[in-house]
SEKOLGU-562091 format. One record per residue (C-alpha): residue number from 1; x, y, z; residue in one letter. Coordinates in Angstrom, 1 decimal, m for minus. Layout:
N
R   resi     east    north       up   resn
R    NUM        X        Y        Z      a
...
***
This chain:
176
R   resi     east    north       up   resn
R      1     m4.0    m22.5      4.5      x
R      2     m7.5    m21.8      4.0      x
R      3     m9.7    m19.3      5.1      x
R      4     m7.1    m16.7      6.4      x
R      5     m5.4    m14.1      4.6      x
R      6     m1.5    m12.7      5.0      x
R      7     m1.3     m8.7      4.8      x
R      8      1.8     m7.3      5.5      x
R      9      2.9     m3.6      5.8      x
R     10      6.2     m2.6      4.6      x
R     11      8.1      0.3      4.2      x
R     12     11.1      2.9      5.2      x
R     13     10.8      4.4      8.7      x
R     14      8.1      7.2      9.0      x
R     15      6.5      6.4      6.1      x
R     16      3.2      6.1      7.7      x
R     17      2.6      2.1      7.5      x
R     18      1.8      1.4     11.0      x
R     19     m1.1      3.9     10.8      x
R     20     m2.3      2.4      7.8      x
R     21     m2.3     m1.2      9.9      x
R     22     m4.3      0.2     12.4      x
R     23     m6.9      2.3      9.6      x
R     24     m7.6     m1.0      8.4      x
R     25     m7.3     m3.2     11.4      x
R     26    m10.8     m0.4     12.5      x
R     27    m12.1     m1.0      9.2      x
R     28    m11.9     m4.8      9.9      x
R     29    m13.2     m4.3     12.9      x
R     30    m16.1     m2.3     12.0      x
R     31    m17.2     m4.6      9.8      x
R     32    m17.1     m7.9     11.9      x
R     33    m14.0     m9.5     10.0      x
R     34    m11.9    m11.4     12.5      x
R     35     m8.4    m10.5     12.4      x
R     36     m4.9    m10.4     13.9      x
R     37     m2.1     m7.4     14.3      x
R     38      1.5     m8.5     15.0      x
R     39      4.7     m7.0     14.0      x
R     40      8.3     m7.5     13.2      x
R     41     10.4     m7.7     14.7      x
R     42      7.8     m9.0     17.8      x
R     43      4.7    m10.7     18.3      x
R     44      5.6    m14.1     20.3      x
R     45      7.4    m13.5     23.8      x
R     46     10.8    m15.2     21.7      x
R     47     10.0    m12.4     19.0      x
R     48     10.0     m9.7     21.6      x
R     49     12.5    m10.7     23.5      x
R     50     14.8    m10.1     19.9      x
R     51     13.4     m7.2     19.2      x
R     52     15.0     m5.7     22.4      x
R     53     18.3     m7.1     21.4      x
R     54     18.1     m5.4     17.7      x
R     55     16.8     m2.2     18.6      x
R     56     19.2     m1.2     21.6      x
R     57     21.6      1.0     20.6      x
R     58     24.0     m0.2     22.5      x
R     59     24.3     m3.2     20.6      x
R     60     25.0     m3.5     16.7      x
R     61     25.2     m6.6     15.3      x
R     62     27.3     m7.7     12.5      x
R     63     25.1     m7.9      9.3      x
R     64     24.4    m11.5      9.4      x
R     65     23.9    m11.7     13.0      x
R     66     21.2     m9.2     13.1      x
R     67     19.9    m11.1      9.6      x
R     68     19.9    m14.2     12.1      x
R     69     18.0    m12.6     14.6      x
R     70     15.2    m11.0     12.4      x
R     71     15.0    m14.8     11.0      x
R     72     14.6    m16.3     14.3      x
R     73     11.6    m13.4     15.5      x
R     74     10.2    m14.4     12.3      x
R     75     10.5    m18.4     12.5      x
R     76      8.5    m18.4     15.4      x
R     77      6.1    m15.7     14.5      x
R     78      5.3    m17.7     11.5      x
R     79      4.6    m21.1     13.5      x
R     80      3.2    m19.5     16.8      x
R     81      0.6    m16.5     15.5      x
R     82      0.4    m16.7     11.7      x
R     83     m0.3    m20.5     10.8      x
R     84     m2.2    m20.7     13.4      x
R     85     m4.3    m17.9     12.9      x
R     86     m4.7    m18.2      9.0      x
R     87     m5.9    m22.0      9.3      x
R     88     m8.7    m20.8     11.9      x
R     89     m9.4    m18.6      9.1      x
R     90     m8.5    m15.3     10.7      x
R     91     m6.6    m12.4      9.1      x
R     92     m3.2    m11.6      9.9      x
R     93     m2.0     m8.1      9.4      x
R     94      1.7     m7.7     10.0      x
R     95      4.0     m5.0     10.6      x
R     96      7.1     m5.7      8.4      x
R     97      7.5     m9.2      7.0      x
R     98     10.3    m10.9      4.6      x
R     99     10.1     m7.6      2.6      x
R    100     11.9     m6.2      5.5      x
R    101     15.0     m8.3      5.5      x
R    102     15.4     m7.7      1.7      x
R    103     15.2     m3.9      2.0      x
R    104     17.4     m4.0      5.2      x
R    105     19.7     m6.7      5.6      x
R    106     20.0     m6.9      1.8      x
R    107     19.8     m3.9      0.7      x
R    108     21.0     m1.9      3.3      x
R    109     23.7     m4.4      4.9      x
R    110     24.6     m5.9      1.9      x
R    111     23.6     m9.4      2.7      x
R    112     23.5    m10.8     m0.7      x
R    113     19.9    m11.4     m2.2      x
R    114     20.2    m14.9     m2.4      x
R    115     20.9    m15.5      1.5      x
R    116     18.4    m13.5      2.3      x
R    117     15.8    m15.1      0.0      x
R    118     17.0    m18.5      1.3      x
R    119     16.4    m17.5      5.2      x
R    120     13.2    m15.9      4.8      x
R    121     11.9    m19.4      3.0      x
R    122     13.3    m21.3      5.8      x
R    123     12.1    m18.9      8.2      x
R    124      8.2    m18.5      6.7      x
R    125      8.4    m22.0      6.2      x
R    126      6.5    m21.3      2.1      x
R    127      4.1    m19.0      3.6      x
R    128      4.0    m16.0      1.2      x
R    129      1.4    m13.1      2.1      x
R    130     m1.4    m12.7      0.4      x
R    131     m0.9     m9.1     m0.4      x
R    132      1.9     m6.8      0.6      x
R    133      1.5     m3.2      0.7      x
R    134      4.8     m1.1      0.3      x
R    135      4.2      2.6      1.6      x
R    136      7.2      4.7     m0.9      x
R    137      7.1      7.8      0.9      x
R    138     10.0     10.1     m0.1      x
R    139     12.9      9.1      2.1      x
R    140     14.2     12.3      3.4      x
R    141     10.4     13.4      4.3      x
R    142      9.8      9.7      6.1      x
R    143     13.6     10.1      7.6      x
R    144     12.6     13.5      9.2      x
R    145      9.2     12.0     10.4      x
R    146     10.9      9.3     11.7      x
R    147     13.2     11.6     14.0      x
R    148     10.2     13.9     15.2      x
R    149      8.2     10.4     16.5      x
R    150      7.1     11.3     20.4      x
R    151      9.6      8.4     22.1      x
R    152      9.2      7.1     25.6      x
R    153     12.3      6.2     27.9      x
R    154     12.0      2.4     26.9      x
R    155     11.8      3.6     22.7      x
R    156     14.9      1.9     21.0      x
R    157     15.7      3.9     18.0      x
R    158     19.1      2.1     16.4      x
R    159     17.0      1.9     13.0      x
R    160     15.3      5.3     13.1      x
R    161     19.1      7.2     14.6      x
R    162     21.0      5.5     11.0      x
R    163     22.4      7.9      8.7      x
R    164     20.2      9.1      5.4      x
R    165     21.8      7.1      3.7      x
R    166     21.0      4.4      5.4      x
R    167     17.4      4.8      4.2      x
R    168     18.3      5.9      1.1      x
R    169     19.7      2.3      0.4      x
R    170     16.6      0.6      2.5      x
R    171     14.4      2.2      0.0      x
R    172     16.0      0.7     m2.7      x
R    173     15.7     m2.4     m1.3      x
R    174     12.6     m2.5     m1.3      x
R    175     12.3     m0.8     m4.7      x
R    176     14.7     m3.8     m6.0      x
***
């Protein structure tokens, strides 16, 4: 890829990564730097549908199915949004990327790291972020912040509603 840069924002629920992404986007905009923002899962029509499935608290997939859904959305995002933007010289700011699967499906759901790594490599087609920012906030503080966030009827909070132990395992997954 030439020209553009991929910057990913990672961390547990409630750590402030989405806020920091928006602040960087505003900074780039003020400086006239071309950028796009995206999120995982999501960022494409297929990814947004997968997002609905993954975040619906009535549908709780087994860990392997959850990982496959994230990887499917990621593959679509890389091919349809990220790679074209990078080739056009545009900076991409992504709210989550492959490291989320390492932390969530690997660290918290117990899928072996080598399995997550192989599927991430396939979904990302060899693409590696130029910079990954991991926001490592105290897990208990982030947990309570995430649960206090205002929600709308359309919000699905399956991950936010997980037990504190799950969020601690996610944090350890990021630190591993």
